[in-house]
TORKESE-427941 format. One line per 3 residues: number of its first residue (from 1); for each residue x, y, z of N, C-alpha, C, O. Coordinates in steps of 0.2 Angstrom, whole numbers, plus 5000, padded with zeros to 4 digits. Each point is the difference from the previous one (the first is absolute). Example, Ala and Ser with C-alpha at 12.3 -4.5 7.8 and 13.67 -1.06 7.14 Angstrom:
REM residues 2
1) 5066/4972/5039/4996/5006/5000/5004/5006/5000/5005/4999/5003  4993/5006/4993/5004/5006/5001/4996/5005/5003/5003/5006/5001
END
This chain:
REM residues 131
1) 5663/5418/5559/4994/5006/4998/5004/5004/4995/5005/5001/5000  4989/4999/4995/5003/5007/4995/4999/5007/5002/4996/5001/5003  5008/5003/4994/4999/5008/5002/4993/5002/4998/4996/5003/5004
4) 5001/4995/4990/4993/5001/4999/4995/4997/5005/4995/5004/5002  5006/4991/5000/4995/4998/5006/5001/5004/5006/4995/5002/5003  5011/4999/4998/5002/5002/5007/4998/5009/4999/4997/5003/5004
7) 5005/4999/4992/4998/5008/4998/4993/5001/5000/4997/5004/5004  5000/4991/4992/4994/5001/4998/4995/5000/5006/4995/5005/5001  5006/4991/5004/4995/4998/5007/5001/5007/5003/4995/5003/5003
10) 5011/5000/4996/4999/5007/5005/4996/5006/4994/4997/5004/5003  5003/4995/4992/4997/5006/4997/4992/4998/4999/4996/5004/4999  5003/4990/5001/4993/4998/5001/4997/5001/5007/4994/5001/4999
13) 5009/4999/5006/4998/5001/5006/4999/5009/5002/4995/5003/5002  5011/5000/4995/4999/5008/5000/4994/5002/4995/4997/5005/5002  5000/4992/4993/4995/5003/4996/4994/4997/5005/4996/5004/5002
16) 5003/4991/4999/4994/4998/5005/5000/5004/5005/4994/5002/5001  5012/5000/5003/5000/5005/5007/4997/5006/4997/4995/5002/5004  5007/5001/4990/4998/5006/4998/4993/5000/4997/4996/5005/5000
19) 5002/4988/4998/4992/5001/4998/4996/5000/5008/4996/5005/5002  5006/4991/5001/4997/5000/5008/5000/5009/5004/4995/5003/5004  5010/4999/4994/5001/5008/5002/4996/5004/4997/4998/5004/5004
22) 5000/4995/4990/4995/5002/4995/4993/4999/5003/4996/5005/5000  5003/4989/5001/4994/4999/5003/4998/5003/5007/4995/5001/5003  5011/4999/5001/4999/5003/5007/5000/5008/4999/4997/5002/5005
25) 5006/5002/4991/4999/5007/4997/4993/5001/4998/4998/5005/5002  4998/4991/4995/4994/5000/4997/4994/5001/5007/4995/5004/5000  5007/4991/5005/4995/5001/5006/5002/5005/5005/4996/5003/5003
28) 5011/5000/4998/5002/5005/5003/4997/5007/4997/4997/5005/5003  5003/4995/4991/4998/5006/4996/4992/5001/5002/4999/5006/4999  4997/4990/5003/4993/5001/5002/4999/5002/5007/4994/5001/5002
31) 5012/4999/5002/4999/5001/5005/4997/5007/5002/4994/5000/5003  5010/5005/4995/4995/5007/5001/4994/5000/4999/4996/5003/5004  5002/4995/4990/4992/5000/4999/4996/4996/5005/4995/5002/5002
34) 5009/4992/5001/4996/4996/5004/4999/5004/5008/4996/4998/5004  5008/5006/4996/5000/5004/5006/4993/5004/5001/4997/5002/5005  5001/5000/4988/4995/5006/4999/4993/4995/5000/4995/5002/5004
37) 5006/4992/4993/4995/4996/4998/5001/4992/5000/5000/4997/4995  5000/5001/5011/5002/4992/5001/4997/4996/4995/5004/4995/4999  4991/5005/4998/4998/4995/4996/5004/5000/4992/4998/4997/4995
40) 5007/5007/5006/5004/5000/4994/5005/4994/4999/5001/4998/4994  5001/5000/5012/5003/4994/4999/4997/4993/5002/5004/4995/5001  4989/5005/4998/4996/4994/5000/4999/4998/4993/4997/4995/5000
43) 5005/5007/4994/4998/4996/4994/5004/4995/4999/5006/5000/5002  4991/4995/4993/5003/4993/5001/5006/5000/4997/5004/4996/5001  4998/5010/4995/5007/5000/4996/5005/5002/5006/5006/4998/4999
46) 4993/5005/5007/5005/5001/5005/5002/4993/5002/5006/4999/4999  4990/4997/5004/5002/4993/5001/5003/4997/4995/5005/4997/5001  4993/5003/4993/5006/4997/4996/5006/5003/4999/5004/4996/4998
49) 4997/5010/5001/5005/5003/5002/5005/4998/5006/5006/4999/4999  4992/5001/5007/5003/4997/5006/5001/4993/5000/5004/4997/5003  4992/5000/4993/5002/4991/4999/5006/5001/4995/5005/4996/5002
52) 4995/5008/4991/5006/4999/4995/5006/5004/5005/5005/4996/5001  4995/5008/5001/5005/5002/5004/5005/4995/5005/5006/5000/4999  4988/4997/5005/5004/4994/5004/5002/4996/4995/5007/4999/4999
55) 4989/4997/4996/5004/4996/4996/5005/5001/4997/5004/4995/4999  4997/5012/4997/5007/5001/4998/5006/5001/5005/5006/4999/4998  4991/5003/5009/5006/5000/5004/5002/4992/5002/5005/4999/5003
58) 4991/4997/4996/5001/4994/5002/5005/4997/4996/5005/4997/5001  4991/5005/4992/5003/4995/4995/5009/5003/5000/5005/4996/5000  4995/5010/5000/5008/5003/4999/5004/4997/5006/5006/5000/4999
61) 4990/4998/5007/5005/4997/5006/5001/4992/4997/5005/4998/5002  4990/4999/4995/5000/4994/4998/5005/4999/4995/5004/4995/5000  4997/5011/4996/5005/4998/4994/5006/5001/5002/5004/4996/4998
64) 4999/5009/5007/5005/5000/5003/5002/4993/5004/5006/4998/5000  4989/4999/5003/5003/4994/5003/4998/4993/4996/4999/4995/5003  5001/5007/4991/5000/4993/4996/4992/4996/5002/4999/4994/5000
67) 4996/5010/5002/4993/4995/5002/4997/4997/4995/4998/5004/4995  5000/4990/5004/4997/4997/4995/4994/5004/4997/4998/5001/4994  4998/5000/5012/4994/5004/4999/5000/5006/4998/4996/5003/4996
70) 5010/5000/5006/5001/5008/4996/5001/4999/4993/4999/5005/4996  5003/4991/5001/5003/4999/4993/4993/4998/4996/4999/5003/4995  4996/4992/5009/4994/4998/4997/4995/5007/5000/4997/5001/4995
73) 5004/5004/5011/4995/5005/5002/5002/5005/4993/4996/5003/4997  5012/4998/5002/5002/5005/4997/4997/5000/4993/4999/5004/4996  5002/4989/5003/4997/4999/4991/4993/5000/5001/4998/5004/4995
76) 4997/4994/5009/4995/5002/5001/4998/5008/4998/4997/5002/4995  5006/5002/5010/4999/5007/4999/5001/5005/4993/4997/5004/4997  5010/4992/5001/5002/5002/4994/4994/4998/4993/4998/5004/4996
79) 5000/4991/5005/4996/4998/4995/4994/5003/5002/4997/5001/4995  5001/5000/5010/4992/5004/5002/5002/5007/4997/4996/5003/4996  5008/5000/5005/5001/5007/4997/5002/5001/4994/4997/5005/4997
82) 5007/4991/4998/4998/4999/4994/4996/4999/4996/4999/5001/4995  4996/4995/5010/4992/4998/4997/4996/5006/5001/4995/5001/4997  5006/5003/5008/4997/5007/4998/5001/5004/4997/4996/5003/4997
85) 5011/4997/5003/5003/5005/4993/4997/4998/4994/4998/5004/4996  5002/4989/5002/4997/4997/4995/4991/5003/4998/4997/5001/4995  5001/4999/5011/4993/5002/5001/4998/5007/4997/4996/5002/4996
88) 5010/5002/5008/4999/5007/4998/5002/5001/4992/4996/5004/4997  5009/4993/5001/5000/5000/4992/4994/4998/4997/4999/5003/4995  4998/4993/5007/4995/4996/4995/4993/5006/5001/4997/5002/4995
91) 5002/5000/5011/4994/5005/5001/5002/5007/4996/4996/5003/4996  5009/4999/5005/5001/5007/4999/5008/5001/4997/5004/5003/5004  4999/4996/4990/5007/5000/4998/5002/5007/5001/5006/5000/5002
94) 4991/5006/4996/5003/5005/5001/5002/5004/5006/5005/5004/5001  4990/4993/5003/5001/5003/5009/5005/4996/5002/5004/5002/5004  4997/4992/4994/5006/4996/5003/5006/5001/5000/5005/4998/5004
97) 4997/5006/4991/5006/5000/4997/5004/5007/5005/5002/5004/4996  4998/4997/5009/5002/5003/5004/5006/4999/5001/5000/4994/5001  5007/5009/5000/5006/4998/5001/5001/4996/5007/5004/4995/5000
100) 4993/5007/5004/5001/4996/5006/4998/4993/5000/5003/4995/5002  4990/5006/4997/4997/4991/4998/5003/4996/4996/5001/4994/5002  5004/5010/4992/5002/4994/4995/5007/4999/5004/5002/4994/5000
103) 5001/5011/5003/5006/4997/5004/4999/4995/5006/5003/4995/5001  4992/5007/5003/4998/4994/5005/4998/4993/4998/5001/4995/5004  4996/5006/4990/5000/4993/4997/5005/4997/4998/5000/4994/5001
106) 5004/5009/4996/5006/4999/4995/5004/4997/5007/5004/4996/4998  4997/5006/5009/5003/4998/5005/4996/4992/5003/5003/4995/5002  4992/5006/4997/4995/4995/5003/5003/4994/4995/5001/4995/5002
109) 5000/5006/4992/5002/4996/4994/5008/4997/5003/5002/4995/4999  5002/5009/5002/5005/5000/5001/5001/4995/5007/5004/4996/5000  4992/5004/5005/5000/4998/5005/4998/4993/5002/5003/4996/5004
112) 4991/5003/4990/4998/4993/4998/5004/4997/4996/5000/4994/5001  5004/5008/4995/5006/4996/4996/5006/4999/5005/5005/4996/4998  4996/5007/5007/5005/4998/5004/4998/4994/5005/5004/4996/5002
115) 4990/5005/4999/4996/4995/5005/5000/4994/4996/5001/4995/5003  4999/5004/4990/4999/4993/4998/5005/4998/4997/5000/4994/4998  5005/5010/5001/5007/4997/5000/5003/4993/5003/5001/5000/5006
118) 4999/4996/4990/5002/4993/5003/5006/5000/5005/4999/4998/5005  5008/5005/4994/5004/5001/5006/4995/5003/5007/5000/4997/5006  4995/5009/4992/4997/5003/5007/4996/4995/5002/4999/5001/5006
121) 4997/4994/4990/4995/4995/5003/5004/4995/5004/4998/4998/5006  5008/4999/4991/5003/4995/5003/5003/5002/5007/5002/4996/5004  5000/5010/4996/5003/5003/5007/4995/5001/5005/5001/4999/5006
124) 4993/5002/4992/4994/5000/5004/4999/4994/5004/5000/4999/5006  5000/4995/4989/4999/4993/5002/5005/4998/5004/4999/4995/5004  5008/5008/4995/5005/4996/5003/5000/5003/5007/5001/4997/5005
127) 4998/5011/4997/4999/5002/5005/4994/4997/5004/5000/5001/5006  4995/4997/4991/4995/4997/5004/5003/4994/5002/5000/4999/5006  5003/4997/4990/5002/4993/5004/5004/5001/5006/4999/4996/5005
130) 5007/5009/4995/5004/5000/5004/4998/5005/5007/5003/5000/5006  4992/5003/4993/4997/5004/5007/4998/4996/5004/4998/5003/5005
END
């Protein structure tokens, strides 16, 4: 296994875990308002954020353990986030060019590029057969 494949799976897992913690932060940030108004946490976006948080943490764990489902899920998540960024650019170009959004999108692109590298795909297939 090459260093690119080995070190890359650690970096991808860290980034996915950081995204999971970011989603968890979005949930926890609303708790003080929820004590005053319990209906605050019943918005559909809160349930979506909980689902994304769980999915990011599961993907991070699966990438660390070389699970095939995590490889596929991480590809789908990265493609989805890049599609959302593309839709944002198509709707309003000037509002999308915030530095953090552009950097996160570039990071998603790098993760996607690593996930579809032939040595990475073959490592996931090889791990699947031996496990």
